[in-house]
Residue, then its C-alpha position, 0 to 999 in steps of 0.5 A: m517498540i511494540f509488535a501486536t503479533p510478532m509475525k504479522i504486519s500491522t500498522r501498529c508496528l511502525s514504531a518498531f521500524a526504526v531501521l526500516l530504510t536503512l536498506a532502501s538504497c544504500q551501497g555496502p560492501s561487494s555482497s548482494g542482498i542484505s548483510g550486516t555486522i551486529a555485536g550480539f549476533e555473534n555465532q547465531e543462525v540469522v533468518l531472513f523473512s518476506s512479508t510479501t503475503g502480509q505475514f512474515q514467512p522465512v526464505d533463507t538462512a545464514m550463520a553469523d560468525a565470531s564477530g557478528s557478521f553474516s550474509f546470505d548466500g546468493n541473492p534471495l531477493e533476486g527478481l523481487e520488487m521493493d518490500l519489507w524484510k525482517v532479520t532475526a537472530a537466534n536470540k530473538k533480536y531482530f530488525f527490519a529492512f526495505a530491499d528489492s533485487a538491486t539492493s546491496v546493503h551492509f549494516t553495523g550495529a549492536v544489540a541493546e540489552g532489554k530491547p528486541v529490536v536492534t537499534g543504532l544501525h549505521v549505513e553510510k552515504d545515504d541522505l534519505n536514511a540519514r533523515f529517516c534515522t534522525f526522525i526515529d531518533s527524535t520520536q524516541t524523546f516523546s516515549s512518555p505518555l505525557n509527550k503524546e501530543g508533542l509526538h503527533r505534531y512532530a509526526a504531522a510536520t515529518a509527513r508533510a515535509e517527506l510527502h513524497t518519500p517513504i518517511g512520510l508514509f511511516a510518520l503516519e503511523h504516529l498520527d490519528i489518521g481520523g484526524h488527519k485523513k487529508l494528509a494521509k491520503q497525500v502521503l499514500d498517493s505521493t508514495a503509491t509508485m514506490m510503495g504502492h504494491t507493498a502490504f503496509h501501503r495497502a494496510m495504510l490505505g484500508k486504515v484511511s478508508k476505514a477512518s473515512r467510512k466512519r465519517t461518510a457513510p452513516t446509515g441513511a446518508p445523502k448519496s453525495q456524501r458516500n464513496s468520497l475517499i477518492e477525490v478529483g485530482m488525486v492520483m488514483p491508488d493502485l490495486p491488484l485484483p483477480n480477473r476471471d482467470g484468477e490473474p492480477r489486474t490493476i488500473s495502472d495497467l490501462r495507464g495511457k487510456v481514459v479509464l472508468v473505474d466501475f463498481w457494481a455487482s450482479w445483484c445490484g439492480p440499479c447497477r445493471r440498469e446503468n449497465p446499457t449506458v456504460v456499454r454505449a459509451w464504451k462502443k463509442y469512445q473505445d477507439r479514441g482510448f477509452e476503456i473500462f475497468s469493472i470491479s464487482l462486489d459479487r461473492d458468486k462467481t457463476r452469477w458474476e459471469n453470467a451477468i457480464a455475458q447478459d449485459e454484453l460487458a465486452w471489454d477485458d478488465h473484469v475483477s473481483d475478489l468475490q468477497g462482496w462488501q468485504s472486498v479489499a477493493a470496497q475498502t481501499y477505495g472507500v465504496n459503500s454504495i453501488p453503483h459507483t464510477i471513478l473517472v481516471g485520466r490518461d496519467g492516472t489522475v482522478l478527473a471525476t466521480h459518481l458519473k451516471g447517464a449524460q454526465l459520463e459522456s459529457k465528462l468523457l468528451e472533456a477527457l478525450 
């Protein structure tokens, strides 16, 4: 179980997440939040770390008693969505957990000599976590480098069997994503509702995007081979991006409408020439439930806002992190050339990509 850096989330970390899901939906003693009785934590300070920002930050502390029992006062998770948390004792032993404001979970286990991660944690009456523990235990049998191929086969089989659960997402860590892009996309798609807001899910999306770009975007590649990470039939991955006021907006905020996700930039001549077509479509069909979600790959906010005004892009949803081609949106959605469009149905399913000119109106008529 290896961590590249102790305080930073990485997709290299999941082999250390052997206890993640023991928090997911369990009911422990009456205390709210996270508590435990860990042999090896006796009379030590226990720190709860949040991973909301993508790096672990301390949010609360507790003292374990002489039996190794601890709990955090009140509920430091109050009002929070499901996310990854780290619990660390003063002896540097730690475990991980997923929890939200509704979680009430108690762990029992013991510190193993020579291992930084607390293993053997026990949670009763939770089938999901029982399956996850079976997966983790089984992966340990492949610890030898000679068993790497066996681990890959087992992880791939688990990802397929657990396609719609976090277990499938975690199984991806043991795979070569470049050789399992389709499976990885299916798992990420299927777990987006439960895990899409988490730093790990976003990191894995980026990993899949990077693997796809290596294949789909070589210099001089035909346009038909570019921007192919998002495929027709999949659920459009969600990603919060700042609007012009710095407030987060997501594509799912427009669920129930037909949405054109439009990647563009003020400096992109072909984008600016295509904008009148997009404007005409929006004016013609907005009353029938058509909206546009414009993602800019600009770096200069003033130029971005001036282009919005000059081209009369009057819809509300204009977003950008102002990072140009290094934008998290470009990496998450696999966009390496613009203009680029993705048409998303009322249920969030991708209906078409690479729409331009008359193709856009024709596909819109089908969707509306």
